[in-house]
DRENFIVO-755216 format. One record per residue: residue number from 1; y, z, x of N, C-alpha, C in turn. Coordinates in pm, 1 decimal. Example, Ala and Ser with C-alpha at 12.3 -4.5 7.8 and 13.67 -1.06 7.14 Angstrom:
2
(pt 1 (-569.0 780.0 1319.0) (-450.0 780.0 1230.0) (-330.0 780.0 1320.0)) (pt 2 (-225.0 708.0 1285.0) (-106.0 714.0 1367.0) (3.0 787.0 1290.0)) 
***
This chain:
181
(pt 1 (-3276.4 2097.5 -952.7) (-3217.8 1996.8 -1008.7) (-3209.9 1894.3 -926.1)) (pt 2 (-3148.0 1781.4 -979.2) (-3154.4 1663.9 -955.8) (-3051.6 1675.1 -793.0)) (pt 3 (-3075.7 1609.9 -729.9) (-2974.7 1524.4 -615.8) (-2895.8 1437.3 -676.4)) (pt 4 (-2786.2 1460.8 -668.3) (-2650.8 1340.9 -739.6) (-2637.6 1256.4 -638.1)) (pt 5 (-2680.5 1277.9 -505.0) (-2628.3 1144.2 -416.1) (-2761.2 1083.2 -384.3)) (pt 6 (-2868.4 1075.0 -461.0) (-2973.4 987.9 -448.8) (-2932.0 860.2 -536.3)) (pt 7 (-2949.2 775.2 -446.3) (-2905.3 601.8 -484.1) (-2973.3 580.2 -646.8)) (pt 8 (-2947.4 500.1 -693.7) (-2991.3 464.4 -838.4) (-3168.3 444.6 -844.3)) (pt 9 (-3189.9 376.4 -750.8) (-3346.1 325.4 -718.3) (-3403.3 458.9 -693.1)) (pt 10 (-3381.6 543.7 -586.2) (-3465.3 656.3 -524.9) (-3469.3 737.9 -638.9)) (pt 11 (-3361.6 747.0 -763.7) (-3372.9 857.2 -878.2) (-3480.3 802.8 -986.2)) (pt 12 (-3492.7 687.4 -975.0) (-3609.4 614.0 -1067.1) (-3720.2 593.3 -983.2)) (pt 13 (-3760.4 641.9 -881.7) (-3859.2 613.8 -785.5) (-3932.4 461.4 -795.8)) (pt 14 (-3774.6 371.7 -766.0) (-3829.6 228.6 -753.3) (-3790.7 186.4 -628.3)) (pt 15 (-3859.3 94.3 -574.1) (-3826.1 19.3 -442.8) (-3701.8 -46.6 -474.0)) (pt 16 (-3573.4 -53.9 -397.7) (-3467.4 -119.8 -411.9) (-3489.9 -274.3 -406.3)) (pt 17 (-3480.2 -340.1 -518.0) (-3516.5 -495.3 -552.4) (-3452.5 -548.5 -675.3)) (pt 18 (-3452.5 -666.5 -688.6) (-3366.9 -738.6 -784.6) (-3472.7 -700.4 -907.1)) (pt 19 (-3599.8 -778.4 -874.6) (-3689.5 -742.3 -1003.9) (-3739.5 -591.9 -1012.0)) (pt 20 (-3720.1 -559.5 -1115.8) (-3753.6 -433.3 -1152.0) (-3842.2 -425.2 -1287.7)) (pt 21 (-3923.4 -328.4 -1284.8) (-4016.5 -306.5 -1404.2) (-3926.4 -225.2 -1486.0)) (pt 22 (-3903.9 -341.1 -1603.4) (-3815.0 -261.0 -1714.1) (-3865.0 -142.5 -1804.3)) (pt 23 (-3997.0 -157.8 -1826.0) (-4058.9 -67.8 -1890.6) (-4106.3 58.7 -1796.5)) (pt 24 (-4085.2 39.4 -1677.9) (-4121.7 175.2 -1601.0) (-3992.8 233.4 -1588.2)) (pt 25 (-3868.8 180.5 -1589.1) (-3741.3 242.4 -1550.5) (-3707.9 298.7 -1701.0)) (pt 26 (-3757.6 206.6 -1802.9) (-3721.6 319.8 -1942.7) (-3808.9 421.9 -1960.2)) (pt 27 (-3918.9 442.3 -1903.0) (-4013.2 537.2 -1888.4) (-3980.4 654.7 -1836.3)) (pt 28 (-3934.8 609.1 -1709.8) (-3873.6 692.6 -1619.9) (-3733.5 760.9 -1656.6)) (pt 29 (-3662.5 685.1 -1728.8) (-3521.4 740.4 -1804.8) (-3544.9 858.4 -1898.2)) (pt 30 (-3652.6 808.1 -1979.9) (-3687.1 919.7 -2096.6) (-3745.1 1038.4 -2023.2)) (pt 31 (-3800.8 1032.6 -1925.0) (-3871.1 1166.6 -1850.3) (-3757.7 1228.5 -1806.3)) (pt 32 (-3660.8 1163.8 -1746.5) (-3522.5 1220.5 -1653.9) (-3436.4 1294.3 -1777.0)) (pt 33 (-3425.3 1219.0 -1906.8) (-3356.6 1280.5 -2012.4) (-3413.0 1400.7 -2073.1)) (pt 34 (-3535.7 1398.2 -2070.9) (-3607.2 1503.9 -2111.9) (-3569.6 1642.4 -2035.2)) (pt 35 (-3605.3 1623.9 -1909.9) (-3579.8 1697.2 -1805.6) (-3449.9 1776.2 -1800.7)) (pt 36 (-3354.9 1692.5 -1781.2) (-3214.7 1744.8 -1766.8) (-3110.0 1744.6 -1878.2)) (pt 37 (-3175.9 1711.8 -1986.2) (-3073.5 1738.5 -2116.2) (-3042.8 1859.2 -2117.2)) (pt 38 (-2910.3 1857.4 -2145.8) (-2793.2 1965.4 -2131.7) (-2864.3 2092.1 -2249.2)) (pt 39 (-2911.0 2037.6 -2323.7) (-2970.2 2149.7 -2420.3) (-3091.1 2234.5 -2353.8)) (pt 40 (-3176.0 2193.1 -2256.7) (-3271.2 2257.0 -2202.7) (-3193.9 2358.0 -2114.9)) (pt 41 (-3058.5 2369.1 -2096.7) (-2994.2 2458.0 -2005.1) (-2874.0 2538.0 -2082.0)) (pt 42 (-2916.7 2569.2 -2213.9) (-2804.3 2664.2 -2297.1) (-2843.1 2781.8 -2264.2)) (pt 43 (-2960.1 2835.9 -2215.3) (-2940.9 2953.4 -2179.6) (-2881.3 3006.7 -2052.2)) (pt 44 (-2879.4 2921.6 -1980.8) (-2830.4 2911.4 -1830.6) (-2701.1 2960.5 -1818.4)) (pt 45 (-2665.6 2970.0 -1701.1) (-2497.1 2982.6 -1662.5) (-2461.0 2872.1 -1670.7)) (pt 46 (-2309.9 2891.9 -1676.6) (-2214.3 2773.3 -1715.7) (-2233.1 2660.1 -1582.9)) (pt 47 (-2231.8 2711.6 -1483.0) (-2241.1 2612.5 -1343.4) (-2375.2 2576.0 -1367.8)) (pt 48 (-2485.0 2642.2 -1436.2) (-2603.5 2561.9 -1433.5) (-2604.9 2449.8 -1557.6)) (pt 49 (-2514.9 2465.6 -1654.9) (-2488.6 2384.6 -1801.0) (-2393.3 2267.0 -1722.2)) (pt 50 (-2307.9 2270.2 -1677.5) (-2240.1 2165.8 -1592.5) (-2299.4 2097.8 -1499.5)) (pt 51 (-2404.5 2127.9 -1439.8) (-2465.9 2085.2 -1351.7) (-2569.9 1983.1 -1415.3)) (pt 52 (-2610.9 2023.8 -1530.3) (-2709.7 1943.3 -1616.1) (-2615.3 1836.4 -1664.3)) (pt 53 (-2487.9 1849.1 -1708.3) (-2416.8 1749.0 -1750.6) (-2400.8 1637.0 -1678.4)) (pt 54 (-2371.3 1674.1 -1540.8) (-2345.0 1582.1 -1429.3) (-2477.9 1513.4 -1390.1)) (pt 55 (-2579.8 1596.4 -1417.5) (-2718.8 1524.9 -1392.7) (-2737.5 1382.8 -1488.8)) (pt 56 (-2691.6 1466.8 -1616.3) (-2736.0 1330.1 -1717.8) (-2659.8 1231.1 -1738.8)) (pt 57 (-2506.1 1260.4 -1677.0) (-2417.6 1127.2 -1667.2) (-2455.5 1079.1 -1563.3)) (pt 58 (-2526.1 1134.5 -1440.6) (-2561.9 1033.0 -1327.4) (-2690.3 940.4 -1353.0)) (pt 59 (-2795.2 1012.8 -1442.8) (-2892.6 933.5 -1478.1) (-2847.0 822.3 -1571.8)) (pt 60 (-2771.8 832.8 -1673.8) (-2734.9 739.2 -1766.9) (-2639.2 638.8 -1689.3)) (pt 61 (-2569.1 681.4 -1598.6) (-2509.4 562.3 -1514.4) (-2578.8 476.7 -1425.3)) (pt 62 (-2689.7 532.7 -1352.5) (-2821.2 505.3 -1316.7) (-2879.0 359.9 -1414.6)) (pt 63 (-2901.7 447.0 -1502.8) (-2997.1 366.1 -1619.4) (-2953.9 223.5 -1660.0)) (pt 64 (-2816.2 257.7 -1671.9) (-2710.2 148.8 -1724.2) (-2717.9 14.0 -1612.2)) (pt 65 (-2703.1 74.8 -1487.3) (-2669.7 -26.4 -1369.2) (-2821.1 -87.4 -1360.0)) (pt 66 (-2910.9 -17.4 -1372.0) (-3043.1 -79.3 -1315.0) (-3107.2 -175.1 -1435.3)) (pt 67 (-3068.6 -126.1 -1553.3) (-3120.0 -198.4 -1677.4) (-3051.0 -363.2 -1654.5)) (pt 68 (-2907.2 -357.3 -1640.9) (-2858.0 -504.4 -1655.7) (-2863.8 -559.4 -1515.2)) (pt 69 (-2918.4 -669.3 -1533.6) (-2930.6 -758.1 -1424.4) (-2804.6 -808.7 -1343.3)) (pt 70 (-2702.4 -804.9 -1414.1) (-2605.2 -834.9 -1324.4) (-2538.0 -710.8 -1238.7)) (pt 71 (-2551.1 -592.5 -1323.8) (-2512.8 -463.6 -1234.6) (-2576.6 -413.2 -1154.7)) (pt 72 (-2722.0 -445.0 -1144.9) (-2807.0 -450.1 -1070.3) (-2791.8 -535.7 -921.0)) (pt 73 (-2769.4 -628.3 -945.4) (-2754.3 -719.9 -868.2) (-2583.5 -681.3 -767.7)) (pt 74 (-2513.5 -643.1 -842.4) (-2386.5 -578.1 -775.1) (-2423.1 -451.6 -683.2)) (pt 75 (-2505.6 -357.7 -733.8) (-2527.7 -242.5 -685.1) (-2610.2 -287.5 -590.0)) (pt 76 (-2734.1 -364.5 -569.2) (-2819.4 -390.0 -453.1) (-2711.6 -416.1 -328.1)) (pt 77 (-2591.3 -481.7 -352.8) (-2503.7 -540.6 -256.2) (-2425.9 -430.1 -196.3)) (pt 78 (-2364.8 -342.2 -290.8) (-2301.0 -218.4 -255.7) (-2413.4 -119.4 -160.0)) (pt 79 (-2518.6 -105.7 -213.0) (-2645.6 -60.0 -118.9) (-2629.4 -107.3 30.1)) (pt 80 (-2588.5 -245.8 17.9) (-2594.7 -286.6 159.8) (-2427.7 -300.3 233.8)) (pt 81 (-2361.1 -192.3 171.3) (-2207.4 -189.5 218.6) (-2117.1 -328.3 183.6)) (pt 82 (-2180.4 -398.1 92.6) (-2080.1 -535.7 60.3) (-2026.5 -525.0 -83.1)) (pt 83 (-1913.7 -522.4 -51.6) (-1813.1 -523.9 -179.4) (-1776.3 -671.9 -224.3)) (pt 84 (-1831.6 -708.5 -321.5) (-1829.5 -859.9 -368.9) (-1699.2 -886.2 -430.9)) (pt 85 (-1594.6 -785.2 -419.3) (-1454.3 -806.9 -451.8) (-1421.3 -886.9 -563.4)) (pt 86 (-1508.7 -872.4 -702.9) (-1465.1 -949.3 -781.5) (-1312.6 -967.1 -854.2)) (pt 87 (-1243.2 -853.9 -839.3) (-1125.4 -867.8 -894.5) (-999.9 -917.8 -789.3)) (pt 88 (-1066.2 -960.6 -662.6) (-978.2 -1014.4 -583.2) (-1055.3 -1148.7 -499.3)) (pt 89 (-1113.2 -1195.7 -554.7) (-1194.1 -1301.1 -494.3) (-1195.5 -1411.5 -610.4)) (pt 90 (-1155.8 -1548.8 -583.5) (-1181.3 -1668.7 -659.8) (-1293.1 -1771.8 -586.3)) (pt 91 (-1396.5 -1818.8 -685.0) (-1480.6 -1881.0 -592.4) (-1385.4 -2013.8 -604.3)) (pt 92 (-1433.3 -2069.7 -488.7) (-1366.3 -2197.0 -433.6) (-1458.5 -2349.7 -428.3)) (pt 93 (-1579.5 -2322.7 -498.3) (-1665.5 -2422.3 -499.8) (-1628.0 -2525.4 -629.3)) (pt 94 (-1587.8 -2650.7 -597.8) (-1479.9 -2722.7 -681.1) (-1585.7 -2770.5 -774.9)) (pt 95 (-1725.5 -2809.8 -757.7) (-1813.7 -2829.5 -831.7) (-1827.6 -2718.4 -951.5)) (pt 96 (-1835.7 -2618.0 -943.0) (-1844.9 -2478.2 -1010.3) (-1723.8 -2471.3 -1101.3)) (pt 97 (-1631.7 -2473.9 -1049.0) (-1486.9 -2469.3 -1134.9) (-1485.0 -2594.0 -1232.4)) (pt 98 (-1534.1 -2725.1 -1181.6) (-1536.6 -2852.1 -1287.9) (-1613.8 -2785.6 -1382.8)) (pt 99 (-1739.9 -2715.6 -1349.2) (-1842.1 -2695.3 -1452.1) (-1782.5 -2583.4 -1555.7)) (pt 100 (-1727.5 -2482.1 -1496.5) (-1644.7 -2412.8 -1589.6) (-1541.1 -2448.8 -1676.0)) (pt 101 (-1475.7 -2542.2 -1624.7) (-1355.6 -2612.8 -1697.0) (-1411.7 -2669.5 -1821.8)) (pt 102 (-1519.2 -2732.5 -1792.5) (-1583.6 -2821.3 -1907.8) (-1655.6 -2738.1 -1996.0)) (pt 103 (-1698.1 -2611.4 -1958.5) (-1779.9 -2560.3 -2047.4) (-1683.5 -2487.6 -2145.2)) (pt 104 (-1557.2 -2426.0 -2079.2) (-1463.8 -2343.1 -2163.2) (-1407.9 -2467.5 -2254.2)) (pt 105 (-1388.9 -2572.3 -2227.8) (-1352.9 -2699.1 -2312.5) (-1459.9 -2695.2 -2444.0)) (pt 106 (-1579.9 -2685.6 -2410.6) (-1679.1 -2694.5 -2507.8) (-1654.2 -2605.4 -2579.5)) (pt 107 (-1650.7 -2454.9 -2550.3) (-1637.6 -2364.2 -2633.1) (-1507.4 -2364.7 -2712.3)) (pt 108 (-1410.3 -2437.9 -2672.6) (-1318.5 -2470.1 -2775.0) (-1323.1 -2572.2 -2859.9)) (pt 109 (-1424.0 -2659.2 -2827.1) (-1461.6 -2756.3 -2905.9) (-1546.8 -2705.2 -3028.8)) (pt 110 (-1590.6 -2623.0 -3006.4) (-1695.2 -2570.3 -3101.1) (-1651.9 -2539.1 -3264.0)) (pt 111 (-1520.5 -2494.6 -3251.3) (-1475.1 -2496.5 -3404.8) (-1459.1 -2647.3 -3462.7)) (pt 112 (-1409.0 -2723.4 -3402.3) (-1408.9 -2834.1 -3436.2) (-1516.4 -2933.1 -3473.4)) (pt 113 (-1630.5 -2881.9 -3436.7) (-1744.7 -2970.5 -3422.7) (-1795.0 -3005.6 -3579.5)) (pt 114 (-1873.9 -3096.7 -3586.7) (-1920.4 -3161.4 -3733.1) (-2036.7 -3023.9 -3758.7)) (pt 115 (-2103.0 -2988.4 -3653.0) (-2222.4 -2886.0 -3721.5) (-2173.9 -2778.3 -3611.6)) (pt 116 (-2114.1 -2694.9 -3646.5) (-2067.0 -2587.2 -3549.2) (-2180.0 -2514.5 -3486.7)) (pt 117 (-2271.2 -2511.8 -3605.3) (-2380.7 -2407.2 -3537.3) (-2465.4 -2490.4 -3437.8)) (pt 118 (-2483.7 -2622.5 -3434.4) (-2562.0 -2682.8 -3337.3) (-2513.3 -2678.1 -3214.6)) (pt 119 (-2348.0 -2682.4 -3238.8) (-2266.8 -2697.5 -3103.6) (-2270.5 -2592.6 -3025.0)) (pt 120 (-2259.7 -2466.1 -3107.9) (-2278.3 -2323.1 -3057.5) (-2413.2 -2303.5 -2987.3)) (pt 121 (-2524.1 -2343.5 -3054.7) (-2647.5 -2330.8 -3002.6) (-2651.3 -2405.2 -2881.2)) (pt 122 (-2639.5 -2506.0 -2863.7) (-2637.9 -2587.1 -2707.1) (-2542.0 -2536.1 -2630.5)) (pt 123 (-2434.4 -2483.2 -2660.7) (-2355.8 -2412.0 -2538.6) (-2426.5 -2276.8 -2531.0)) (pt 124 (-2488.8 -2219.5 -2633.1) (-2542.2 -2088.9 -2569.2) (-2649.5 -2151.5 -2470.5)) (pt 125 (-2748.5 -2220.1 -2540.7) (-2849.6 -2246.4 -2440.5) (-2830.7 -2311.1 -2295.7)) (pt 126 (-2687.4 -2372.2 -2267.0) (-2633.9 -2394.2 -2136.3) (-2605.3 -2311.3 -2072.8)) (pt 127 (-2533.8 -2208.1 -2118.6) (-2471.3 -2081.2 -2034.6) (-2617.1 -1976.1 -2021.5)) (pt 128 (-2708.0 -1968.1 -2121.8) (-2837.1 -1914.4 -2083.0) (-2922.1 -1927.5 -1972.3)) (pt 129 (-2919.8 -2092.4 -1972.4) (-3024.5 -2150.4 -1870.9) (-2922.8 -2127.8 -1692.0)) (pt 130 (-2807.7 -2172.6 -1705.5) (-2737.0 -2104.0 -1582.6) (-2724.1 -1955.3 -1529.9)) (pt 131 (-2754.4 -1872.9 -1629.3) (-2743.9 -1742.0 -1556.1) (-2900.8 -1721.6 -1539.7)) (pt 132 (-2992.0 -1765.3 -1589.8) (-3115.2 -1752.7 -1545.1) (-3140.4 -1840.2 -1403.3)) (pt 133 (-3072.1 -1925.8 -1381.8) (-3094.4 -1997.8 -1272.8) (-3000.8 -1910.3 -1124.2)) (pt 134 (-2882.3 -1871.9 -1195.1) (-2806.7 -1792.0 -1099.6) (-2907.1 -1643.6 -1074.0)) (pt 135 (-2962.8 -1587.4 -1167.7) (-3005.9 -1459.5 -1145.9) (-3152.9 -1505.6 -1028.7)) (pt 136 (-3220.0 -1611.0 -1068.0) (-3303.5 -1609.0 -1002.8) (-3261.3 -1672.5 -833.2)) (pt 137 (-3165.4 -1744.5 -809.1) (-3097.0 -1745.9 -678.3) (-3071.8 -1634.4 -649.4)) (pt 138 (-2999.3 -1544.0 -698.5) (-2980.1 -1425.8 -646.0) (-3102.6 -1333.3 -591.7)) (pt 139 (-3209.2 -1349.5 -709.7) (-3306.1 -1271.2 -631.6) (-3352.9 -1322.3 -498.2)) (pt 140 (-3383.5 -1464.0 -516.9) (-3434.7 -1530.1 -372.2) (-3340.1 -1488.5 -224.2)) (pt 141 (-3220.0 -1502.0 -281.0) (-3127.6 -1462.1 -159.5) (-3146.4 -1323.6 -89.6)) (pt 142 (-3150.6 -1252.9 -216.3) (-3156.6 -1101.7 -183.0) (-3299.6 -1043.7 -119.5)) (pt 143 (-3405.1 -1127.0 -107.8) (-3534.4 -1094.0 -74.3) (-3536.9 -1124.7 77.3)) (pt 144 (-3434.0 -1252.8 92.6) (-3431.6 -1275.4 274.0) (-3371.7 -1183.8 330.6)) (pt 145 (-3262.0 -1108.3 292.4) (-3188.1 -991.0 350.1) (-3102.2 -1047.4 474.5)) (pt 146 (-3115.7 -1132.4 525.6) (-3055.0 -1186.5 645.1) (-2909.5 -1183.1 596.2)) (pt 147 (-2805.3 -1171.7 671.6) (-2647.0 -1164.7 644.8) (-2596.0 -1290.8 573.3)) (pt 148 (-2657.1 -1430.8 649.1) (-2585.6 -1525.9 582.5) (-2651.4 -1558.3 403.8)) (pt 149 (-2762.3 -1498.8 394.8) (-2824.5 -1491.3 260.4) (-2736.6 -1410.0 178.6)) (pt 150 (-2705.3 -1268.3 253.8) (-2642.6 -1180.0 142.8) (-2490.2 -1265.0 145.6)) (pt 151 (-2426.3 -1303.7 207.3) (-2318.6 -1380.0 209.4) (-2301.4 -1469.0 101.3)) (pt 152 (-2428.2 -1532.7 69.4) (-2429.7 -1657.5 -32.1) (-2435.8 -1578.1 -163.4)) (pt 153 (-2561.8 -1472.6 -161.2) (-2559.5 -1376.8 -284.7) (-2436.0 -1306.9 -350.8)) (pt 154 (-2339.2 -1291.7 -273.3) (-2210.2 -1243.9 -295.1) (-2139.8 -1343.8 -408.8)) (pt 155 (-2143.9 -1466.2 -348.2) (-2101.2 -1598.7 -416.5) (-2172.9 -1604.6 -560.2)) (pt 156 (-2302.2 -1598.3 -542.8) (-2368.3 -1579.9 -664.1) (-2327.7 -1479.3 -794.4)) (pt 157 (-2295.3 -1377.3 -735.7) (-2276.5 -1253.1 -840.4) (-2103.4 -1315.6 -886.1)) (pt 158 (-2014.6 -1360.6 -809.6) (-1900.2 -1398.1 -834.1) (-1916.6 -1490.8 -967.3)) (pt 159 (-2016.9 -1612.1 -947.6) (-2060.9 -1693.1 -1035.2) (-2115.9 -1630.2 -1168.2)) (pt 160 (-2195.5 -1535.5 -1150.2) (-2269.5 -1486.4 -1259.8) (-2153.0 -1404.1 -1356.3)) (pt 161 (-2045.7 -1357.4 -1272.2) (-1947.8 -1275.6 -1396.9) (-1887.0 -1386.5 -1440.3)) (pt 162 (-1857.3 -1477.5 -1405.7) (-1778.0 -1604.6 -1508.7) (-1864.8 -1647.1 -1614.3)) (pt 163 (-2022.2 -1655.9 -1583.4) (-2102.7 -1713.0 -1693.8) (-2108.6 -1584.4 -1798.3)) (pt 164 (-2142.6 -1456.5 -1726.0) (-2142.3 -1338.2 -1840.6) (-2040.2 -1329.4 -1913.5)) (pt 165 (-1892.3 -1380.1 -1848.0) (-1778.5 -1340.8 -1948.8) (-1796.7 -1467.1 -2040.8)) (pt 166 (-1828.9 -1563.0 -1998.2) (-1861.7 -1706.6 -2073.4) (-1982.9 -1652.2 -2209.6)) (pt 167 (-2053.1 -1613.4 -2192.7) (-2190.0 -1596.9 -2278.5) (-2135.2 -1473.4 -2362.0)) (pt 168 (-2014.8 -1375.9 -2331.4) (-1963.8 -1277.4 -2423.7) (-1911.1 -1389.5 -2502.1)) (pt 169 (-1828.0 -1436.7 -2457.3) (-1725.0 -1568.3 -2550.7) (-1796.3 -1616.1 -2653.9)) (pt 170 (-1898.8 -1670.8 -2619.7) (-1980.7 -1747.5 -2703.9) (-2041.6 -1662.1 -2811.2)) (pt 171 (-2103.3 -1539.3 -2784.1) (-2174.0 -1452.8 -2874.1) (-2015.0 -1383.2 -2980.8)) (pt 172 (-1889.2 -1350.1 -2901.4) (-1790.4 -1371.5 -2990.0) (-1753.7 -1458.9 -3099.2)) (pt 173 (-1750.2 -1561.3 -3051.0) (-1701.7 -1669.8 -3127.3) (-1838.2 -1701.7 -3266.9)) (pt 174 (-1989.0 -1692.7 -3214.4) (-2070.9 -1703.5 -3297.8) (-2043.1 -1580.2 -3418.4)) (pt 175 (-1982.2 -1479.8 -3380.7) (-1975.3 -1363.6 -3464.2) (-1848.7 -1404.6 -3563.5)) (pt 176 (-1781.6 -1447.0 -3517.6) (-1636.9 -1489.8 -3580.4) (-1661.5 -1613.6 -3685.3)) (pt 177 (-1713.5 -1717.3 -3642.8) (-1782.7 -1809.8 -3726.0) (-1893.5 -1775.3 -3840.7)) (pt 178 (-1957.3 -1660.4 -3799.5) (-2046.2 -1626.6 -3903.1) (-1953.7 -1530.0 -4024.6)) (pt 179 (-1857.7 -1483.2 -3975.9) (-1768.6 -1422.2 -4062.0) (-1712.3 -1517.8 -4177.8)) (pt 180 (-1705.5 -1664.9 -4088.4) (-1627.9 -1712.4 -4197.8) (-1707.0 -1776.3 -4307.3)) (pt 181 (-1839.2 -1756.1 -4294.3) (-1924.8 -1843.0 -4389.1) (-1940.9 -1696.3 -4502.7)) 
***
């Protein structure tokens, strides 16, 4: 049976890194799912069946975390014993806060834009570029592995949450606007 205490990288036989081979991750996920699928344990004891369900849940949770850039960044910090305290921390970078206010304002202005499709696409491009830059910054900081860089990586993850939420709101607005047509 699978060791449920393995960290997610060990489970998928990957080095703990921000940059993962997503094809290898998906391949290993499918192999683990085939091996530990509860149907394979239908003839086993109830304890073995429960353990198979737990293993499958662990595999799924690990896959979701490693597949998502944001969740993988958070998980890497947790492996270092660092809690990004996303629910209790505010980013105090005034430049970043001003940027956030401007982007939220741009999101609201999309509805009244002359060409909503163009305005929405421009906003989406801006958000996508910022996310890409922040993920690259996290990767570089993570690779340094020193305490100062890891502290900066926490701030980057906090910023990533703002942009991820904004990206979701842009996607929701796009769906809403498409429904109006």
